[in-house]
TORKOL-412721 format. One record per residue: z, y, x of N, C-alpha, C in turn; residue in three letters; chain. Coordinates in pm, whole numbers, m for minus. Last residue first. Example, Ala and Ser with C-alpha at 12.3 -4.5 7.8 and 13.67 -1.06 7.14 Angstrom:
% residues 2
DRENMI     nw     nv     nu    caw    cav    cau     cw     cv     cu residuo cadena
DRENMI    708   m225   1285    714   m106   1367    787      3   1290     SER      A
DRENMI    780   m569   1319    780   m450   1230    780   m330   1320     ALA      A
% end
This chain:
% residues 209
DRENMI     nw     nv     nu    caw    cav    cau     cw     cv     cu residuo cadena
DRENMI   1507  m3892  m1868   1469  m4057  m1963   1519  m4131  m1895     UNK      A
DRENMI   1564  m3763  m1646   1645  m3797  m1774   1642  m3879  m1840     UNK      A
DRENMI   1307  m3742  m1523   1408  m3783  m1517   1532  m3825  m1579     UNK      A
DRENMI   1168  m3592  m1679   1165  m3781  m1678   1254  m3809  m1619     UNK      A
DRENMI   1238  m3340  m1702   1283  m3426  m1833   1240  m3562  m1813     UNK      A
DRENMI   1212  m3287  m1460   1356  m3300  m1488   1352  m3380  m1610     UNK      A
DRENMI    939  m3302  m1430   1016  m3382  m1364   1132  m3359  m1401     UNK      A
DRENMI    916  m3078  m1588    863  m3190  m1652    921  m3346  m1579     UNK      A
DRENMI   1048  m2879  m1472   1059  m2900  m1592   1081  m3044  m1671     UNK      A
DRENMI    858  m2862  m1239   1002  m2885  m1261   1063  m2955  m1352     UNK      A
DRENMI    593  m2792  m1340    615  m2898  m1301    787  m2981  m1273     UNK      A
DRENMI    656  m2519  m1470    608  m2624  m1546    659  m2784  m1516     UNK      A
DRENMI    770  m2414  m1224    858  m2430  m1358    792  m2524  m1421     UNK      A
DRENMI    476  m2425  m1131    593  m2435  m1093    716  m2522  m1166     UNK      A
DRENMI    315  m2245  m1300    298  m2367  m1268    421  m2459  m1232     UNK      A
DRENMI    487  m1996  m1302    493  m2058  m1413    422  m2233  m1386     UNK      A
DRENMI    417  m1936  m1014    552  m1939  m1064    589  m2009  m1242     UNK      A
DRENMI    157  m1909  m1036    208  m2027   m979    365  m2045   m991     UNK      A
DRENMI    118  m1680  m1172     57  m1800  m1216    113  m1945  m1154     UNK      A
DRENMI    261  m1502  m1042    317  m1533  m1172    235  m1690  m1241     UNK      A
DRENMI    119  m1485   m818    269  m1536   m800    310  m1542   m938     UNK      A
DRENMI   m156  m1358   m876   m138  m1553   m851     12  m1540   m844     UNK      A
DRENMI    m25  m1110   m974    m92  m1233  m1107    m73  m1373  m1031     UNK      A
DRENMI     20  m1034   m692     92  m1064   m810     91  m1136   m903     UNK      A
DRENMI   m200   m996   m616   m139  m1125   m522    m24  m1151   m642     UNK      A
DRENMI   m333   m807   m770   m405   m953   m738   m294  m1061   m678     UNK      A
DRENMI   m158   m628   m710   m198   m662   m841   m210   m784   m833     UNK      A
DRENMI   m263   m570   m421   m106   m608   m444   m106   m686   m583     UNK      A
DRENMI   m528   m488   m455   m471   m624   m404   m366   m683   m413     UNK      A
DRENMI   m467   m246   m573   m546   m353   m705   m532   m478   m559     UNK      A
DRENMI   m345   m117   m383   m250   m137   m508   m333   m232   m561     UNK      A
DRENMI   m558    m69   m204   m443   m178   m205   m367   m167   m263     UNK      A
DRENMI   m774     71   m367   m773    m58   m312   m649   m137   m257     UNK      A
DRENMI   m554    314   m390   m596    256   m503   m629    108   m490     UNK      A
DRENMI   m542    394   m103   m429    354   m199   m495    265   m288     UNK      A
DRENMI   m814    467    m23   m760    323      1   m641    304    m51     UNK      A
DRENMI   m871    691   m221   m958    544   m229   m830    432   m173     UNK      A
DRENMI   m667    821    m89   m646    788   m248   m721    654   m291     UNK      A
DRENMI   m735    883    158   m619    824    149   m582    738      8     UNK      A
DRENMI   m991    949     93   m984    866    159   m854    818    133     UNK      A
DRENMI   m886   1249      0   m992   1162    m53   m990   1044    m10     UNK      A
DRENMI   m715   1383    187   m694   1309     72   m768   1198      3     UNK      A
DRENMI   m893   1406    448   m769   1357    429   m760   1253    303     UNK      A
DRENMI  m1030   1603    327  m1088   1492    408  m1013   1381    402     UNK      A
DRENMI   m910   1812    191   m944   1713    132  m1017   1578    209     UNK      A
DRENMI   m808   1927    411   m724   1856    332   m749   1768    262     UNK      A
DRENMI  m1044   2034    553   m937   1915    605   m821   1853    540     UNK      A
DRENMI  m1103   2195    344  m1185   2070    371  m1127   1985    493     UNK      A
DRENMI   m817   2357    342   m904   2308    242   m992   2214    284     UNK      A
DRENMI   m862   2459    614   m800   2372    596   m786   2275    453     UNK      A
DRENMI  m1130   2614    608  m1146   2506    698  m1000   2385    647     UNK      A
DRENMI  m1094   2886    499  m1160   2742    407  m1170   2594    483     UNK      A
DRENMI  m1010   3017    688   m930   2972    585   m947   2883    499     UNK      A
DRENMI  m1231   3037    794  m1161   3015    899  m1073   2956    803     UNK      A
DRENMI  m1412   3193    610  m1464   3049    678  m1340   3015    740     UNK      A
DRENMI  m1241   3439    606  m1264   3334    485  m1308   3210    535     UNK      A
DRENMI  m1315   3563    850  m1193   3495    795  m1178   3409    707     UNK      A
DRENMI  m1614   3618    832  m1529   3526    961  m1391   3489    910     UNK      A
DRENMI  m1630   3762    629  m1673   3616    632  m1607   3564    742     UNK      A
DRENMI  m1509   3993    765  m1459   3920    623  m1482   3822    603     UNK      A
DRENMI  m1705   4024    952  m1543   4012    965  m1530   3967    904     UNK      A
DRENMI  m1939   4078    822  m1962   3924    933  m1774   3921    976     UNK      A
DRENMI  m1933   4299    679  m1937   4147    623  m1909   4038    696     UNK      A
DRENMI  m1678   4547    835  m1829   4508    809  m1821   4317    706     UNK      A
DRENMI  m1467   4773    746  m1511   4626    854  m1604   4606    803     UNK      A
DRENMI  m1243   4961    679  m1386   4972    777  m1401   4840    872     UNK      A
DRENMI  m1006   4902    547  m1136   4900    480  m1259   4914    564     UNK      A
DRENMI   m772   4976    751   m858   5096    639   m977   5048    590     UNK      A
DRENMI   m678   4798    897   m829   4858    926   m855   4959    840     UNK      A
DRENMI   m536   4653    706   m507   4757    855   m590   4858    888     UNK      A
DRENMI   m713   4566    547   m592   4638    505   m582   4750    612     UNK      A
DRENMI   m778   4337    697   m881   4426    614   m839   4572    585     UNK      A
DRENMI   m538   4241    713   m644   4276    799   m732   4401    765     UNK      A
DRENMI   m531   4129    486   m421   4203    542   m493   4281    674     UNK      A
DRENMI   m720   3941    465   m722   4091    333   m584   4143    393     UNK      A
DRENMI   m629   3767    620   m788   3827    627   m744   3964    541     UNK      A
DRENMI   m390   3648    512   m426   3742    668   m556   3816    653     UNK      A
DRENMI   m493   3577    258   m376   3679    315   m396   3754    409     UNK      A
DRENMI   m648   3333    382   m679   3487    289   m586   3579    320     UNK      A
DRENMI   m434   3187    491   m539   3254    578   m635   3385    499     UNK      A
DRENMI   m294   3132    283   m201   3206    365   m340   3274    473     UNK      A
DRENMI   m494   2982    132   m407   3090     63   m361   3161    187     UNK      A
DRENMI   m533   2739    313   m636   2869    271   m581   3017    224     UNK      A
DRENMI   m281   2611    326   m339   2714    447   m472   2781    415     UNK      A
DRENMI   m261   2566     47   m198   2633     91   m267   2739    223     UNK      A
DRENMI   m496   2342     50   m513   2487    m23   m426   2554     42     UNK      A
DRENMI   m379   2182    241   m539   2238    279   m539   2336    169     UNK      A
DRENMI   m179   2100    123   m135   2152    219   m280   2217    272     UNK      A
DRENMI   m308   2017    m86   m218   2057   m137   m175   2125    m31     UNK      A
DRENMI   m460   1717     m2   m500   1821    m25   m447   1950    m85     UNK      A
DRENMI   m216   1602    110   m289   1676    219   m373   1749    172     UNK      A
DRENMI    m71   1502   m118    m27   1628    m58   m131   1728     30     UNK      A
DRENMI   m191   1285   m248   m158   1401   m332   m121   1505   m215     UNK      A
DRENMI   m217   1095     m5   m369   1129   m100   m294   1267   m159     UNK      A
DRENMI     73   1087     47     m6   1163    152   m149   1210     63     UNK      A
DRENMI    166    939   m160    177   1093   m131    127   1146    m73     UNK      A
DRENMI     21    709    m80    m48    784   m253     50    960   m217     UNK      A
DRENMI    132    610    138     39    641    146    m34    732     32     UNK      A
DRENMI    418    593     84    383    728    127    226    763    119     UNK      A
DRENMI    372    382   m118    435    523   m208    363    608    m90     UNK      A
DRENMI    295    180     23    212    242    m57    254    357   m109     UNK      A
DRENMI    519     97    213    444    201    242    336    252    178     UNK      A
DRENMI    512   m189     48    573   m157    122    456    m36    178     UNK      A
DRENMI    443   m368   m159    430   m248   m200    452   m175    m48     UNK      A
DRENMI    519   m630    m47    352   m628    m48    358   m460    m80     UNK      A
DRENMI    773   m594    m43    729   m618     57    571   m591     19     UNK      A
DRENMI    805   m609   m341    901   m505   m271    831   m516   m123     UNK      A
DRENMI    727   m866   m399    673   m727   m421    706   m624   m379     UNK      A
DRENMI    939  m1010   m277    776  m1015   m241    704   m889   m238     UNK      A
DRENMI   1149   m953   m435   1173   m937   m277    999   m950   m222     UNK      A
DRENMI   1081  m1100   m675   1083   m955   m655   1095   m907   m529     UNK      A
DRENMI   1039  m1352   m613    940  m1250   m673    947  m1111   m635     UNK      A
DRENMI   1308  m1400   m591   1203  m1450   m469   1096  m1312   m492     UNK      A
DRENMI   1399  m1339   m837   1467  m1278   m759   1387  m1265   m636     UNK      A
DRENMI   1194  m1577  m1017   1230  m1438  m1009   1272  m1302   m885     UNK      A
DRENMI   1320  m1800   m889   1225  m1748   m857   1177  m1619   m876     UNK      A
DRENMI   1594  m1763   m931   1576  m1797   m796   1409  m1767   m756     UNK      A
DRENMI   1597  m1808  m1215   1625  m1718  m1167   1619  m1644   m994     UNK      A
DRENMI   1499  m2041  m1212   1400  m1997  m1290   1417  m1831  m1251     UNK      A
DRENMI   1689  m2230  m1158   1564  m2200  m1103   1474  m2098  m1135     UNK      A
DRENMI   1889  m2117  m1350   1913  m2110  m1219   1767  m2115  m1109     UNK      A
DRENMI   1785  m2248  m1581   1802  m2078  m1567   1840  m2078  m1441     UNK      A
DRENMI   1747  m2502  m1515   1654  m2404  m1561   1674  m2287  m1523     UNK      A
DRENMI   2033  m2575  m1271   2009  m2576  m1411   1858  m2511  m1403     UNK      A
DRENMI   1967  m2766   m969   1999  m2667  m1056   1986  m2644  m1208     UNK      A
DRENMI   1760  m2893   m808   1903  m3003   m869   1982  m2901   m969     UNK      A
DRENMI   1682  m2716   m665   1598  m2819   m738   1685  m2883   m849     UNK      A
DRENMI   1675  m2488   m546   1716  m2483   m665   1696  m2617   m724     UNK      A
DRENMI   1402  m2495   m338   1573  m2529   m285   1710  m2482   m384     UNK      A
DRENMI   1203  m2482   m505   1257  m2579   m457   1366  m2619   m442     UNK      A
DRENMI   1233  m2199   m575   1255  m2266   m662   1294  m2391   m614     UNK      A
DRENMI   1153  m2097   m308   1293  m2068   m337   1343  m2135   m468     UNK      A
DRENMI    937  m2240   m260   1027  m2266   m181   1170  m2194   m219     UNK      A
DRENMI    783  m2076   m410    772  m2189   m437    925  m2231   m377     UNK      A
DRENMI    813  m1795   m293    883  m1844   m419    880  m1946   m463     UNK      A
DRENMI    686  m1840    m87    825  m1793    m94    875  m1818   m149     UNK      A
DRENMI    427  m1893   m134    486  m2001    m66    631  m1950    m65     UNK      A
DRENMI    342  m1668   m224    316  m1756   m313    420  m1894   m287     UNK      A
DRENMI    355  m1440      3    478  m1446   m114    448  m1582   m252     UNK      A
DRENMI    284  m1573    290    289  m1541    205    355  m1567     65     UNK      A
DRENMI    246  m1913    521    258  m1750    465    248  m1714    349     UNK      A
DRENMI    387  m2232    523    275  m2122    477    331  m1986    422     UNK      A
DRENMI    624  m2311    635    500  m2352    736    377  m2274    675     UNK      A
DRENMI    777  m2370    392    811  m2302    511    683  m2218    577     UNK      A
DRENMI    604  m2519    258    636  m2340    199    682  m2287    312     UNK      A
DRENMI    646  m2781    365    489  m2716    369    558  m2558    340     UNK      A
DRENMI    873  m2757    336    834  m2769    515    712  m2708    440     UNK      A
DRENMI    879  m2847     57    996  m2700    109    935  m2696    279     UNK      A
DRENMI    755  m3109     28    693  m2992    m26    794  m2835     57     UNK      A
DRENMI    911  m3250    194    787  m3241    253    710  m3074    163     UNK      A
DRENMI   1128  m3267     22   1166  m3230    177   1031  m3202    224     UNK      A
DRENMI    990  m3432   m184   1083  m3328   m176   1092  m3213    m44     UNK      A
DRENMI    832  m3649   m273    844  m3574   m180    893  m3432   m125     UNK      A
DRENMI    751  m3722   m519    904  m3711   m518    938  m3667   m357     UNK      A
DRENMI    534  m3741   m642    533  m3842   m547    688  m3813   m487     UNK      A
DRENMI    506  m3476   m746    531  m3591   m859    552  m3698   m754     UNK      A
DRENMI    546  m3327   m489    634  m3319   m608    650  m3462   m701     UNK      A
DRENMI    296  m3309   m404    430  m3373   m330    529  m3408   m427     UNK      A
DRENMI    124  m3232   m601    116  m3370   m570    264  m3410   m491     UNK      A
DRENMI    229  m2980   m602    240  m3062   m742    228  m3222   m709     UNK      A
DRENMI    163  m2899   m401    252  m2867   m362    285  m2984   m529     UNK      A
DRENMI   m135  m2884   m405    m78  m3007   m289     87  m2978   m309     UNK      A
DRENMI   m154  m2724   m600   m183  m2826   m601   m148  m2930   m509     UNK      A
DRENMI    m95  m2456   m453     16  m2527   m573     m3  m2654   m591     UNK      A
DRENMI   m276  m2474   m245   m152  m2490   m196    m91  m2513   m300     UNK      A
DRENMI   m527  m2457   m396   m515  m2540   m321   m365  m2594   m317     UNK      A
DRENMI   m481  m2182   m544   m491  m2299   m603   m443  m2395   m553     UNK      A
DRENMI   m466  m1970   m292   m322  m2054   m385   m349  m2118   m463     UNK      A
DRENMI   m546  m1990     28   m600  m2030   m104   m485  m2082   m210     UNK      A
DRENMI   m375  m1689    145   m428  m1824    141   m510  m1856      1     UNK      A
DRENMI   m286  m1408    327   m400  m1479    239   m379  m1657    246     UNK      A
DRENMI    m67  m1286    483    m83  m1395    373   m219  m1430    287     UNK      A
DRENMI   m238  m1154    675   m139  m1288    757   m127  m1364    640     UNK      A
DRENMI   m374   m987    516   m462  m1075    553   m375  m1231    663     UNK      A
DRENMI   m173   m814    496   m246   m880    338   m357  m1030    433     UNK      A
DRENMI   m105   m690    739    m35   m776    673    m96   m861    559     UNK      A
DRENMI   m308   m552    788   m310   m672    872   m234   m801    829     UNK      A
DRENMI   m348   m361    616   m464   m427    620   m433   m595    694     UNK      A
DRENMI   m108   m247    651   m114   m316    524   m280   m407    511     UNK      A
DRENMI   m154    m99    885    m48   m192    895   m122   m298    767     UNK      A
DRENMI   m406     52    851   m401    m89    921   m318   m131    930     UNK      A
DRENMI   m247    228    681   m395     89    625   m416      5    744     UNK      A
DRENMI    m45    310    800      2    261    708   m111    168    658     UNK      A
DRENMI   m244    453   1039   m116    380   1096   m101    297    960     UNK      A
DRENMI   m372    648    833   m417    538    926   m355    430    981     UNK      A
DRENMI   m123    817    734   m189    731    625   m298    592    748     UNK      A
DRENMI    m52    907    962     23    829    918    m58    772    805     UNK      A
DRENMI   m292   1088   1097   m259    977   1136   m151    862   1055     UNK      A
DRENMI   m304   1226    809   m400   1158    879   m347   1038    957     UNK      A
DRENMI    m78   1388    883    m73   1279    729   m214   1219    767     UNK      A
DRENMI   m134   1471   1108    m14   1429   1095    m11   1333    968     UNK      A
DRENMI   m291   1693   1003   m352   1593   1110   m263   1435   1081     UNK      A
DRENMI   m154   1833    837   m264   1762    810   m364   1650    902     UNK      A
DRENMI     m3   1982    978     75   1873    934    m35   1768    826     UNK      A
DRENMI   m194   2169   1144    m90   2031   1232      0   1941   1124     UNK      A
DRENMI   m315   2289    969   m383   2203   1047   m296   2040   1135     UNK      A
DRENMI   m183   2562    967   m114   2407    834   m227   2295    891     UNK      A
DRENMI   m199   2678   1188    m89   2630   1198    m73   2499   1079     UNK      A
DRENMI   m568   2691   1176   m397   2754   1211   m338   2662   1182     UNK      A
DRENMI   m839   2694   1156   m751   2649   1088   m608   2683   1092     UNK      A
DRENMI   m966   2691   1438   m941   2782   1355   m871   2787   1277     UNK      A
DRENMI   m934   2406   1510   m799   2504   1581   m786   2604   1506     UNK      A
DRENMI  m1190   2285   1441   m996   2299   1347   m916   2377   1385     UNK      A
DRENMI  m1329   2408   1591  m1312   2439   1437  m1222   2415   1371     UNK      A
DRENMI  m1275   2322   1809  m1233   2447   1832  m1257   2490   1669     UNK      A
DRENMI  m1325   2051   1779  m1185   2091   1760  m1151   2205   1751     UNK      A
DRENMI  m1597   2047   1759  m1513   2038   1624  m1398   2049   1654     UNK      A
DRENMI  m1738   2374   1910  m1704   2224   1864  m1623   2141   1777     UNK      A
DRENMI  m2015   2623   1886  m1839   2537   1897  m1836   2452   1801     UNK      A
% end
């Protein structure tokens, strides 16, 4: 019996489990591509922006932010565009840009976490309904069934549990891994925004003197 034939034996509950696996795979690929695109050396970028600001080359710093992918460049650009405003306005601009970037970083992670939770439950539901059908058949035959018939109905019912766990466990692992990557980016954003605010405020104080 081929793998496909075994999966078909799992019944109708295999359909939502298969859909969960496809959605989880699509989300994983999309997130991996997105995180790869925004990967930069945060410390080097911040140092380059600092040097440009110290030399009063604001336009070059803004252009550098526009040409650099990722959330750190976006929040830096938001702060630079408010350079001549008050401290509160600069801080609000950076925090607003940071919230938007966090939203983009966490995109689809909620769906992946939901899949990790519901795939095993769908599998358990399929097993329960399969067991019900197996014992209904036993009752219909008046109990005149041999062990092989009953065992066949049980293993067919258990297929959905195995399939649900096979989808849910990897989905949970990748969800936690992607969440850790998001938290790393958020930490870098916080450090970068604090560094930027310090530079901007020092520059403002120097100009005032």
